C-alpha positions as CSV (number, residue, x, y, z in Angstrom):
1,M,-6.1,59.7,-5.7
2,L,-2.7,57.8,-4.4
3,R,-4.7,56.1,-2.2
4,T,-7.0,54.4,-4.9
5,V,-4.6,53.9,-7.4
6,K,-2.5,51.9,-4.6
7,G,-6.0,50.0,-3.8
8,V,-6.3,49.1,-7.6
9,V,-2.8,47.8,-7.5
10,R,-3.2,45.5,-4.5
11,S,-6.6,44.1,-6.0
12,I,-4.9,43.4,-9.4
13,V,-2.0,41.9,-7.6
14,L,-4.2,39.8,-5.4
15,L,-6.5,38.5,-8.5
16,L,-3.0,37.6,-10.0
17,L,-2.2,35.5,-7.1
18,I,-5.6,34.1,-6.7
19,G,-5.4,33.1,-10.7
20,G,-1.9,31.7,-10.9
21,I,-3.0,29.3,-7.8
22,G,-5.7,28.6,-9.1
23,L,-4.0,27.6,-12.5
24,I,-1.2,25.6,-10.4
25,G,-4.5,23.7,-8.9
26,Y,-6.2,23.0,-12.2
27,V,-2.3,21.4,-13.8
28,V,-1.8,19.5,-10.5
29,V,-5.6,17.7,-10.5
30,R,-5.1,17.4,-14.8
31,D,-1.6,16.0,-14.7
32,R,-1.3,14.7,-11.3
33,P,-4.8,13.0,-9.8
34,Q,-3.2,10.9,-7.5
35,D,-1.8,14.0,-5.6
36,V,-5.0,15.4,-5.0
37,P,-7.6,14.1,-2.0
38,W,-10.9,14.5,-3.8
39,T,-10.1,12.3,-7.1
40,E,-11.0,9.0,-7.9
41,L,-8.5,6.0,-7.2
42,D,-7.1,4.8,-10.7
43,L,-4.7,1.6,-10.5
44,T,-2.9,2.8,-13.8
45,Q,-1.8,5.8,-12.5
46,P,1.6,6.1,-10.7
47,V,1.7,6.2,-7.1
48,G,1.0,9.4,-5.9
49,M,0.9,11.8,-2.5
50,F,-2.6,10.1,-1.6
51,T,-2.7,6.9,-3.5
52,G,-2.4,5.1,0.1
53,R,-5.3,6.9,1.7
54,K,-7.2,6.1,-1.0
55,I,-6.5,2.8,-0.9
56,A,-7.3,2.2,2.7
57,A,-10.7,3.8,2.0
58,L,-11.5,1.1,0.4
59,G,-12.6,-0.8,2.9
60,S,-15.7,0.6,3.7
61,D,-17.0,0.2,-0.1
62,P,-15.9,-3.5,-1.0
63,A,-17.9,-3.6,-4.0
64,K,-16.1,-0.3,-5.4
65,C,-12.5,-1.9,-4.2
66,R,-13.3,-5.3,-6.3
67,A,-14.7,-3.1,-9.9
68,L,-11.3,-1.8,-9.1
69,L,-9.2,-4.8,-9.2
70,D,-11.6,-6.0,-11.8
71,R,-10.6,-2.9,-14.5
72,A,-7.1,-3.4,-13.7
73,G,-7.2,-7.1,-14.7
74,V,-6.1,-8.3,-11.0
75,E,-7.7,-12.0,-10.8
76,Y,-9.0,-12.9,-7.2
77,A,-11.4,-15.4,-5.7
78,V,-13.6,-14.4,-2.9
79,R,-13.2,-16.4,0.5
80,S,-16.0,-17.3,2.5
81,P,-16.7,-14.5,5.9
82,R,-14.3,-15.6,8.7
83,G,-15.1,-15.3,12.8
84,E,-17.5,-13.0,14.2
85,G,-17.6,-9.4,16.2
86,Q,-14.1,-7.4,16.3
87,C,-12.8,-11.0,14.5
88,L,-15.2,-10.6,11.5
89,A,-13.1,-10.9,8.1
90,D,-16.3,-10.9,5.2
91,D,-14.2,-9.3,2.9
92,S,-11.5,-11.5,2.6
93,L,-9.9,-11.9,-1.1
94,I,-7.6,-15.0,-2.6
95,P,-4.8,-13.3,-4.9
96,E,-4.5,-15.4,-8.0
97,A,-1.5,-14.9,-10.4
98,G,-2.4,-14.5,-14.1
99,G,-4.0,-11.2,-15.7
100,A,-2.4,-8.1,-14.6
101,T,-0.5,-9.8,-11.9
102,A,2.6,-12.7,-12.0
103,I,3.6,-13.1,-8.2
104,R,2.4,-16.2,-6.5
105,F,2.0,-16.0,-2.8
106,R,3.1,-19.1,-0.8
107,P,1.3,-20.7,1.0
108,A,-0.9,-20.3,-1.6
109,S,-3.9,-20.4,0.7
110,L,-3.5,-16.5,1.6
111,A,-7.0,-14.9,2.2
112,T,-6.9,-10.9,2.6
113,S,-8.9,-7.7,2.5
114,C,-9.4,-6.2,-0.5
115,P,-7.5,-3.0,0.3
116,V,-4.6,-5.6,1.0
117,V,-4.8,-6.9,-2.5
118,T,-5.2,-3.8,-3.9
119,G,-1.8,-2.5,-2.3
120,L,-0.4,-5.6,-3.0
121,A,-0.8,-5.3,-7.2
122,L,0.3,-2.2,-6.9
123,W,3.5,-2.9,-4.8
124,E,4.4,-5.6,-7.4
125,W,3.8,-3.2,-10.5
126,Q,5.0,0.4,-9.0
127,V,7.9,-1.2,-6.7
128,L,8.7,-5.0,-6.7
129,Q,9.3,-6.0,-10.0
130,P,11.2,-2.6,-11.1
131,A,13.8,-3.1,-8.0
132,A,14.0,-6.6,-8.5
133,R,15.1,-6.0,-12.2
134,K,17.5,-3.2,-11.1
135,H,19.3,-4.9,-8.3
136,F,18.9,-8.4,-9.7
137,G,18.1,-8.5,-13.3
138,E,15.1,-10.7,-12.8
139,S,11.5,-10.3,-11.8
140,V,10.0,-11.5,-8.1
141,A,8.3,-14.6,-8.6
142,S,6.5,-15.8,-5.4
143,I,6.2,-14.2,-2.1
144,G,6.5,-15.5,1.3
145,H,4.1,-15.2,3.8
146,F,3.0,-16.0,7.3
147,G,-0.6,-15.3,6.7
148,S,-3.3,-12.7,7.3
149,Y,-6.2,-13.6,9.1
150,S,-5.7,-14.1,12.8
151,C,-8.0,-13.0,15.8
152,R,-5.5,-11.2,17.9
153,R,-5.1,-8.1,19.5
154,M,-1.9,-6.2,19.0
155,Y,1.1,-6.4,21.1
156,G,0.1,-10.5,21.8
157,G,-2.1,-8.7,24.8
158,S,-5.5,-9.7,26.3
159,D,-6.4,-6.2,26.1
160,G,-5.4,-3.7,24.4
161,P,-6.4,-2.9,20.2
162,W,-7.3,-5.3,18.0
163,S,-4.7,-6.0,15.3
164,E,-5.6,-5.4,12.0
165,H,-5.1,-9.1,11.3
166,A,-8.0,-10.0,13.3
167,T,-9.9,-8.7,10.0
168,A,-7.9,-10.3,7.5
169,D,-6.5,-6.2,6.7
170,A,-3.1,-7.1,7.4
171,I,-0.3,-9.3,5.7
172,D,3.0,-10.6,7.3
173,I,6.0,-11.2,4.3
174,A,8.7,-13.2,4.8
175,S,10.5,-13.4,1.5
176,F,10.7,-13.0,-2.2
177,T,11.5,-15.6,-4.7
178,L,13.3,-14.6,-8.1
179,E,12.9,-16.4,-11.0
180,G,15.5,-18.0,-11.4
181,G,15.5,-19.3,-7.7
182,K,17.0,-16.9,-6.0
183,K,15.5,-16.2,-2.5
184,I,15.9,-12.9,-0.4
185,S,14.3,-13.6,3.4
186,V,13.7,-10.7,6.0
187,L,15.7,-12.7,8.3
188,D,18.3,-13.2,6.9
189,D,18.7,-10.3,4.7
190,W,17.8,-7.3,6.1
191,N,21.5,-7.3,8.0
192,D,23.7,-10.6,7.1
193,G,22.7,-10.4,2.9
194,N,25.0,-8.6,0.5
195,A,24.8,-5.2,-0.6
196,Q,22.0,-6.1,-2.9
197,E,19.9,-7.7,-1.0
198,Q,19.9,-5.3,2.0
199,A,19.3,-2.7,-0.6
200,F,16.4,-4.6,-2.4
201,L,14.7,-5.0,0.8
202,R,15.0,-1.6,1.9
203,E,13.6,-0.6,-1.1
204,V,10.8,-2.3,-1.4
205,R,10.0,-1.7,2.5
206,D,9.9,2.2,1.7
207,G,7.9,1.9,-1.6
208,A,5.4,-0.2,0.7
209,C,4.7,3.1,2.9
210,D,3.6,4.8,0.2
211,L,0.6,1.8,-0.4
212,F,-0.2,0.8,3.2
213,A,-1.2,2.8,6.4
214,T,1.4,0.7,8.2
215,V,4.7,-0.9,7.3
216,L,6.5,-2.6,10.0
217,S,10.1,-4.2,9.3
218,P,12.8,-5.2,11.7
219,D,13.9,-1.6,11.8
220,Y,10.9,-1.3,14.1
221,N,11.6,-4.1,16.7
222,A,13.0,-7.6,17.4
223,A,9.1,-9.0,16.9
224,H,9.3,-7.9,12.9
225,A,12.7,-9.2,12.7
226,N,11.8,-11.8,9.8
227,H,9.0,-10.1,8.1
228,F,7.4,-7.0,7.3
229,H,3.9,-6.2,8.6
230,L,1.6,-4.4,5.9
231,D,-1.9,-3.5,6.6
232,Q,-4.2,-1.1,5.4
233,A,-5.8,0.8,8.7
234,D,-8.6,3.2,7.7
235,R,-7.4,6.2,9.8
236,G,-10.1,8.6,8.3
237,T,-9.5,12.0,7.9
238,T,-6.1,11.8,10.1
239,G,-4.1,10.5,7.5
240,F,-2.0,9.0,10.1
241,R,0.6,6.5,8.9
242,V,3.5,4.7,10.1
243,C,6.5,3.8,8.5
244,R,9.3,2.0,10.7
Protein backbone atom coordinates (compact mmCIF):
# COMPACT_ATOMS: atom_id res chain seq x y z
CA MET A 1 0.00 0.00 0.00
CA LEU A 2 2.81 2.40 0.97
CA ARG A 3 4.65 1.65 -2.27
CA THR A 4 1.48 2.38 -4.24
CA VAL A 5 1.02 5.75 -2.51
CA LYS A 6 4.67 6.66 -3.17
CA GLY A 7 4.25 5.72 -6.84
CA VAL A 8 1.17 7.92 -7.14
CA VAL A 9 3.01 10.84 -5.50
CA ARG A 10 5.95 10.43 -7.88
CA SER A 11 3.59 10.40 -10.84
CA ILE A 12 1.86 13.55 -9.65
CA VAL A 13 5.20 15.31 -9.08
CA LEU A 14 6.40 14.26 -12.54
CA LEU A 15 3.21 15.54 -14.17
CA LEU A 16 3.53 18.83 -12.33
CA LEU A 17 7.12 19.19 -13.49
CA ILE A 18 6.19 18.43 -17.10
CA GLY A 19 3.27 20.84 -16.90
CA GLY A 20 5.49 23.55 -15.41
CA ILE A 21 8.11 23.11 -18.14
CA GLY A 22 5.40 23.19 -20.78
CA LEU A 23 3.96 26.38 -19.31
CA ILE A 24 7.37 28.04 -19.27
CA GLY A 25 7.92 26.99 -22.88
CA TYR A 26 4.55 28.40 -23.91
CA VAL A 27 5.29 31.73 -22.22
CA VAL A 28 8.71 31.96 -23.91
CA VAL A 29 7.27 31.21 -27.36
CA ARG A 30 4.44 33.70 -26.79
CA ASP A 31 6.45 36.55 -25.27
CA ARG A 32 9.99 35.97 -26.61
CA PRO A 33 9.72 34.16 -29.97
CA GLN A 34 13.12 35.57 -30.95
CA ASP A 35 14.66 33.32 -28.28
CA VAL A 36 13.22 30.16 -29.87
CA PRO A 37 14.94 28.50 -32.85
CA TRP A 38 11.83 27.37 -34.76
CA THR A 39 9.79 30.60 -34.79
CA GLU A 40 9.82 32.85 -37.86
CA LEU A 41 12.12 35.86 -37.90
CA ASP A 42 10.33 39.16 -37.36
CA LEU A 43 12.41 42.31 -37.83
CA THR A 44 10.09 44.30 -35.57
CA GLN A 45 11.01 42.19 -32.54
CA PRO A 46 13.91 42.88 -30.18
CA VAL A 47 17.11 40.95 -30.83
CA GLY A 48 16.99 37.49 -29.26
CA MET A 49 19.12 34.41 -28.75
CA PHE A 50 18.41 33.04 -32.23
CA THR A 51 18.02 36.24 -34.24
CA GLY A 52 21.51 36.06 -35.72
CA ARG A 53 21.17 32.41 -36.74
CA LYS A 54 17.83 33.10 -38.41
CA ILE A 55 19.32 35.98 -40.39
CA ALA A 56 22.27 33.87 -41.58
CA ALA A 57 19.86 31.13 -42.70
CA LEU A 58 18.13 33.61 -45.03
CA GLY A 59 21.00 33.16 -47.48
CA SER A 60 19.31 30.01 -48.76
CA ASP A 61 16.01 31.80 -49.39
CA PRO A 62 16.54 35.18 -51.12
CA ALA A 63 12.83 35.71 -51.75
CA LYS A 64 12.00 35.29 -48.07
CA CYS A 65 14.84 37.60 -47.12
CA ARG A 66 13.65 40.37 -49.43
CA ALA A 67 10.08 39.93 -48.24
CA LEU A 68 11.23 40.53 -44.66
CA LEU A 69 13.00 43.72 -45.70
CA ASP A 70 9.94 44.87 -47.65
CA ARG A 71 7.64 44.32 -44.68
CA ALA A 72 10.05 46.22 -42.42
CA GLY A 73 10.20 49.18 -44.83
CA VAL A 74 13.89 48.78 -45.70
CA GLU A 75 14.66 50.32 -49.09
CA TYR A 76 17.17 48.77 -51.48
CA ALA A 77 18.00 48.25 -55.13
CA VAL A 78 18.82 44.87 -56.66
CA ARG A 79 22.34 44.43 -58.00
CA SER A 80 22.90 42.17 -61.02
CA PRO A 81 24.88 38.95 -60.37
CA ARG A 82 28.68 39.08 -60.36
CA GLY A 83 31.38 36.46 -60.74
CA GLU A 84 31.07 32.72 -61.17
CA GLY A 85 31.76 29.46 -59.36
CA GLN A 86 32.99 30.03 -55.79
CA CYS A 87 32.89 33.78 -56.45
CA LEU A 88 29.29 34.02 -57.62
CA ALA A 89 27.36 36.79 -55.89
CA ASP A 90 23.83 36.43 -57.21
CA ASP A 91 21.81 37.91 -54.34
CA SER A 92 23.34 41.35 -53.85
CA LEU A 93 21.31 44.35 -52.76
CA ILE A 94 22.29 48.01 -52.62
CA PRO A 95 20.99 49.44 -49.31
CA GLU A 96 19.39 52.85 -49.68
CA ALA A 97 18.72 55.41 -46.97
CA GLY A 98 15.07 56.25 -46.59
CA GLY A 99 12.03 54.43 -45.37
CA ALA A 100 12.89 52.56 -42.20
CA THR A 101 16.67 53.14 -42.39
CA ALA A 102 18.44 56.49 -42.23
CA ILE A 103 22.15 55.61 -42.35
CA ARG A 104 23.96 56.11 -45.66
CA PHE A 105 26.97 54.04 -46.72
CA ARG A 106 30.14 55.65 -48.04
CA PRO A 107 31.00 54.81 -50.78
CA ALA A 108 27.37 54.62 -51.85
CA SER A 109 28.12 51.82 -54.33
CA LEU A 110 27.94 49.16 -51.59
CA ALA A 111 26.25 45.97 -52.83
CA THR A 112 26.07 43.12 -50.35
CA SER A 113 23.99 40.03 -49.68
CA CYS A 114 20.42 40.21 -48.41
CA PRO A 115 21.31 38.65 -45.01
CA VAL A 116 24.02 41.28 -44.53
CA VAL A 117 21.55 44.07 -45.41
CA THR A 118 19.12 42.55 -42.91
CA GLY A 119 21.77 42.47 -40.19
CA LEU A 120 22.80 46.05 -40.95
CA ALA A 121 19.20 47.27 -40.65
CA LEU A 122 18.72 45.64 -37.26
CA TRP A 123 22.17 46.86 -36.19
CA GLU A 124 21.10 50.42 -37.02
CA TRP A 125 17.81 50.18 -35.15
CA GLN A 126 18.79 48.12 -32.13
CA VAL A 127 22.48 48.92 -31.60
CA LEU A 128 24.09 51.80 -33.52
CA GLN A 129 21.58 54.58 -33.03
CA PRO A 130 20.88 53.87 -29.35
CA ALA A 131 24.64 53.71 -28.66
CA ALA A 132 25.33 56.93 -30.60
CA ARG A 133 22.59 58.81 -28.79
CA LYS A 134 23.79 57.48 -25.43
CA HIS A 135 27.45 58.40 -25.92
CA PHE A 136 27.22 61.50 -28.16
CA GLY A 137 23.65 62.77 -27.96
CA GLU A 138 23.09 62.42 -31.72
CA SER A 139 22.53 59.73 -34.34
CA VAL A 140 24.82 58.10 -36.90
CA ALA A 141 24.38 59.65 -40.35
CA SER A 142 26.73 57.49 -42.40
CA ILE A 143 29.01 54.48 -42.26
CA GLY A 144 32.37 54.32 -44.02
CA HIS A 145 33.24 50.89 -45.38
CA PHE A 146 35.92 49.01 -47.36
CA GLY A 147 33.44 47.09 -49.48
CA SER A 148 31.73 43.74 -49.57
CA TYR A 149 32.41 41.70 -52.72
CA SER A 150 35.94 40.46 -53.33
CA CYS A 151 36.81 37.16 -55.02
CA ARG A 152 39.40 35.91 -52.55
CA ARG A 153 40.19 33.21 -50.04
CA MET A 154 40.57 33.70 -46.31
CA TYR A 155 43.88 35.00 -44.95
CA GLY A 156 44.90 36.30 -48.38
CA GLY A 157 46.38 32.99 -49.53
CA SER A 158 46.01 31.03 -52.76
CA ASP A 159 44.38 28.06 -51.05
CA GLY A 160 42.24 27.43 -48.00
CA PRO A 161 38.59 28.31 -47.39
CA TRP A 162 36.89 30.93 -49.50
CA SER A 163 36.13 34.20 -47.76
CA GLU A 164 32.52 35.26 -47.27
CA HIS A 165 33.55 38.32 -49.28
CA ALA A 166 33.75 36.05 -52.33
CA THR A 167 29.95 35.92 -52.42
CA ALA A 168 29.34 39.43 -51.01
CA ASP A 169 28.18 37.86 -47.76
CA ALA A 170 30.42 40.15 -45.69
CA ILE A 171 31.19 43.81 -45.18
CA ASP A 172 34.17 45.65 -43.67
CA ILE A 173 33.16 48.67 -41.57
CA ALA A 174 35.78 51.39 -41.14
CA SER A 175 34.08 54.38 -39.51
CA PHE A 176 30.91 56.10 -38.34
CA THR A 177 30.00 59.74 -38.98
CA LEU A 178 27.47 61.43 -36.71
CA GLU A 179 24.81 63.91 -37.82
CA GLY A 180 26.92 66.81 -36.54
CA GLY A 181 29.92 65.73 -38.62
CA LYS A 182 31.99 63.99 -35.94
CA LYS A 183 33.76 60.88 -37.28
CA ILE A 184 34.60 57.84 -35.16
CA SER A 185 37.22 55.67 -36.81
CA VAL A 186 38.03 52.06 -35.94
CA LEU A 187 41.71 52.65 -36.75
CA ASP A 188 42.10 55.94 -34.91
CA ASP A 189 39.71 55.56 -31.99
CA TRP A 190 39.61 51.88 -30.97
CA ASN A 191 42.67 52.33 -28.75
CA ASP A 192 43.51 56.03 -29.01
CA GLY A 193 40.11 57.67 -28.95
CA ASN A 194 38.58 59.29 -25.88
CA ALA A 195 36.54 57.26 -23.41
CA GLN A 196 33.26 57.90 -25.21
CA GLU A 197 34.62 56.91 -28.61
CA GLN A 198 36.21 53.73 -27.30
CA ALA A 199 33.07 52.77 -25.39
CA PHE A 200 30.89 53.40 -28.46
CA LEU A 201 33.06 51.25 -30.73
CA ARG A 202 33.10 48.36 -28.28
CA GLU A 203 29.37 48.59 -27.68
CA VAL A 204 28.51 48.47 -31.38
CA ARG A 205 31.01 45.63 -31.94
CA ASP A 206 29.42 43.61 -29.14
CA GLY A 207 25.93 44.34 -30.45
CA ALA A 208 26.92 43.16 -33.92
CA CYS A 209 27.79 39.77 -32.44
CA ASP A 210 24.08 39.11 -31.85
CA LEU A 211 23.26 39.86 -35.50
CA PHE A 212 26.15 38.53 -37.59
CA ALA A 213 27.65 35.05 -37.78
CA THR A 214 31.19 36.44 -37.67
CA VAL A 215 32.41 39.67 -36.12
CA LEU A 216 36.14 40.44 -36.16
CA SER A 217 37.57 43.65 -34.69
CA PRO A 218 41.02 45.03 -33.74
CA ASP A 219 40.88 42.63 -30.77
CA TYR A 220 41.22 39.74 -33.24
CA ASN A 221 44.47 40.56 -35.06
CA ALA A 222 46.47 43.33 -36.72
CA ALA A 223 44.77 42.71 -40.08
CA HIS A 224 41.55 44.05 -38.54
CA ALA A 225 43.09 47.08 -36.87
CA ASN A 226 41.20 49.45 -39.16
CA HIS A 227 37.81 47.78 -39.55
CA PHE A 228 35.09 45.49 -38.26
CA HIS A 229 34.55 42.43 -40.44
CA LEU A 230 30.89 41.38 -40.36
CA ASP A 231 29.59 38.36 -42.25
CA GLN A 232 26.58 36.06 -42.41
CA ALA A 233 28.20 32.66 -42.90
CA ASP A 234 25.46 30.07 -42.57
CA ARG A 235 27.05 27.30 -40.50
CA GLY A 236 23.87 25.25 -40.37
CA THR A 237 22.79 23.32 -37.31
CA THR A 238 26.12 23.78 -35.53
CA GLY A 239 25.25 27.40 -34.89
CA PHE A 240 28.98 28.16 -34.63
CA ARG A 241 29.53 31.90 -34.32
CA VAL A 242 32.62 34.06 -33.96
CA CYS A 243 32.84 37.29 -31.93
CA ARG A 244 36.31 38.73 -31.45
